[in-house]
C-alpha positions in Angstrom: 2.7 12.4 -11.7 5.3 10.1 -10.3 7.9 9.5 -7.6 10.8 11.9 -7.2 13.8 10.7 -9.1 16.9 12.1 -7.4 19.0 11.7 -10.6 16.7 14.2 -12.5 16.6 18.0 -12.1 14.4 20.9 -13.1 15.3 20.6 -16.8 13.7 17.1 -16.9 10.2 18.6 -16.1 10.5 21.3 -18.7 11.7 18.7 -21.3 8.5 16.7 -20.7 6.4 19.8 -21.5 8.4 20.7 -24.5 8.3 17.2 -25.9 4.5 16.9 -25.5 3.8 20.3 -26.9 6.0 19.6 -30.0 3.8 16.7 -30.9 0.4 17.9 -29.6 0.5 21.7 -29.4 -3.2 22.0 -28.6 -3.1 19.6 -25.7 -3.8 21.0 -22.2 -1.1 19.6 -19.8 -2.3 19.1 -16.1 0.9 17.9 -14.4 3.4 18.2 -11.6 2.3 18.0 -8.0 3.5 20.5 -5.4 5.9 17.8 -4.2 7.4 17.6 -7.7 7.4 21.4 -8.1 9.3 21.7 -4.8 12.0 19.3 -5.9 12.4 21.0 -9.3 12.4 24.4 -7.8 15.2 23.6 -5.4 17.2 22.1 -8.2 16.8 25.1 -10.4 18.2 27.9 -8.2 15.5 30.2 -9.5 13.0 32.2 -7.5 9.8 30.2 -7.2 7.7 32.6 -9.2 10.3 32.5 -12.0 10.5 28.7 -12.0 6.8 28.3 -12.3 6.6 30.9 -15.1 9.4 29.0 -16.9 7.3 25.8 -16.8 4.2 27.6 -17.8 6.0 29.2 -20.8 7.0 25.6 -21.9 3.3 24.5 -21.9 2.2 23.7 -18.3 -1.5 24.5 -18.2 -2.7 23.6 -14.6 -1.3 21.6 -11.7 -2.8 19.0 -9.4 -3.3 20.1 -5.8 -2.1 16.8 -4.5 0.5 16.1 -1.8 -1.9 18.0 0.4 -2.9 14.8 2.4 -4.0 16.6 5.6 -2.8 20.2 5.9 -1.7 19.9 9.5 2.0 19.4 10.2 1.5 17.3 13.3 -0.5 14.8 11.2 1.9 15.0 8.3 4.9 14.2 10.7 3.3 10.7 11.1 1.5 10.3 7.8 4.1 11.6 5.3 7.2 12.8 7.2 9.3 13.1 4.0 6.9 15.3 2.1 6.8 19.1 2.1 5.2 20.9 5.1 2.0 22.9 5.1 3.7 26.3 4.7 5.6 25.1 1.7 2.5 23.5 0.1 0.6 26.8 0.5 3.6 28.8 -0.9 3.8 26.7 -4.1 0.1 26.5 -4.8 -0.5 30.2 -4.1 2.4 31.2 -6.3 1.2 28.9 -9.0 -2.2 30.7 -8.9 -0.4 34.1 -9.0 1.3 33.3 -12.2 -1.8 31.9 -13.9 -1.5 28.2 -13.1 -4.8 27.1 -11.6 -5.0 23.9 -9.6 -7.3 21.3 -8.1 -7.4 20.9 -4.3 -7.5 17.6 -2.4 -7.7 15.9 0.9 -6.8 12.4 1.9 -8.8 11.0 4.8 -9.6 7.8 6.6 -6.2 7.2 8.3 -5.0 9.0 11.6 -6.8 12.3 11.2 -9.6 13.5 13.5 -12.6 15.7 12.6 -10.8 18.9 13.7 -8.0 18.2 11.3 -10.5 17.8 8.4 -12.2 21.1 9.5 -8.9 22.9 9.6 -7.9 21.5 6.2 -11.2 22.7 4.6 -10.8 26.1 6.3 -7.3 26.5 4.8 -8.4 25.5 1.3 -11.4 28.0 1.5 -9.2 30.8 2.9 -6.6 30.3 0.1 -9.4 30.3 -2.5 -10.7 33.6 -1.2 -7.3 35.1 -1.7 -6.3 33.6 -5.1 -9.5 32.1 -6.8 -7.1 29.6 -8.3 -8.8 26.3 -7.3 -10.8 24.6 -10.0 -12.3 21.9 -7.8 -12.1 20.0 -4.5 -11.4 16.3 -4.6 -11.8 14.1 -1.4 -9.5 11.1 -1.7 -10.0 8.1 0.7 -6.9 6.5 2.2 -6.0 3.1 0.8 -4.6 1.1 3.7 -3.6 -2.1 1.9 0.1 -2.6 1.5 0.7 0.7 3.4 3.0 0.8 6.3 0.6 2.7 8.6 -2.2 0.2 7.8 0.1 -2.8 8.2 1.2 -1.9 11.7 -2.2 -0.8 12.8 -1.5 2.8 13.3 -4.3 4.0 11.0 -7.9 3.2 10.3 -8.5 0.9 7.4 -9.6 3.8 5.1 -13.0 5.6 5.2 -16.4 3.9 5.3 -19.0 4.6 2.6 -20.7 6.8 5.2 -17.5 8.7 5.7 -17.2 9.3 2.0 -20.7 10.7 1.7 -20.5 12.8 4.8 -17.2 14.5 3.6 -18.6 15.2 0.2 -21.8 16.7 1.7 -19.9 18.8 4.3 -17.4 20.0 1.6 -20.2 21.2 -0.6 -21.7 23.2 2.2 -18.4 24.5 3.6 -16.7 25.6 0.4 -19.6 27.2 -1.4 -19.7 29.7 -3.0 -15.9 29.7 -3.2 -15.5 26.3 -4.7 -18.6 24.8 -6.4 -17.1 21.8 -8.0 -16.7 18.8 -5.5 -15.4 15.9 -7.5 -15.8 12.3 -6.4 -13.1 9.7 -6.9 -15.1 6.9 -8.6 -11.8 4.9 -8.9 -11.5 4.8 -5.1 -15.2 4.7 -4.3 -16.4 2.3 -7.0 -19.2 3.0 -9.6 -22.1 2.4 -7.3 -21.0 4.5 -4.4 -19.9 7.2 -6.8 -23.4 7.3 -8.2 -24.8 7.7 -4.7 -22.3 10.5 -4.0 -23.9 12.5 -6.8 -26.9 12.9 -4.5 -24.7 14.1 -1.6 -23.1 17.1 -3.4 -20.5 15.7 -5.8 -20.7 16.6 -9.4 
């Protein structure tokens, strides 16, 4: 994954897939966030389903369900105003599932969201999973406030506490089962010790 390069187009993403598969035909490629898929699709002029199938045929295996942040447009207008909206995120992910591209699902928390926003996000993920069955896992991702505009100007909390991390994992395990059984902790964000503790709270 990476930032959106306005000088690239949809062919750039397919070329990446073709180049990797030419060297490593057996490698599973997990790539291209909904944000990147939105950009490439708009450049392509194809129907969304056709564009995603075009990438799948070139070797795309699964996609990360990132760019979800908090699936509430009022929060997104402050948190990530230049990213795609909730309806577009859902459209891209559900269409990917429909063409056989499974995905992870994520949430980013510890910034300006309130408990009701987290609950709504989890409910949307669960509802979508009931419809498509395409999510492989749920990954809570804590907000990193350092060197972040929201954090610098004091508009957000300074990321989640350890208790926040464990509570969200525990609630996600209960809320999403049996539809999503794999709750994945981010040991990179949480650190090895807290990640170990999270295994007792429902993460696997």
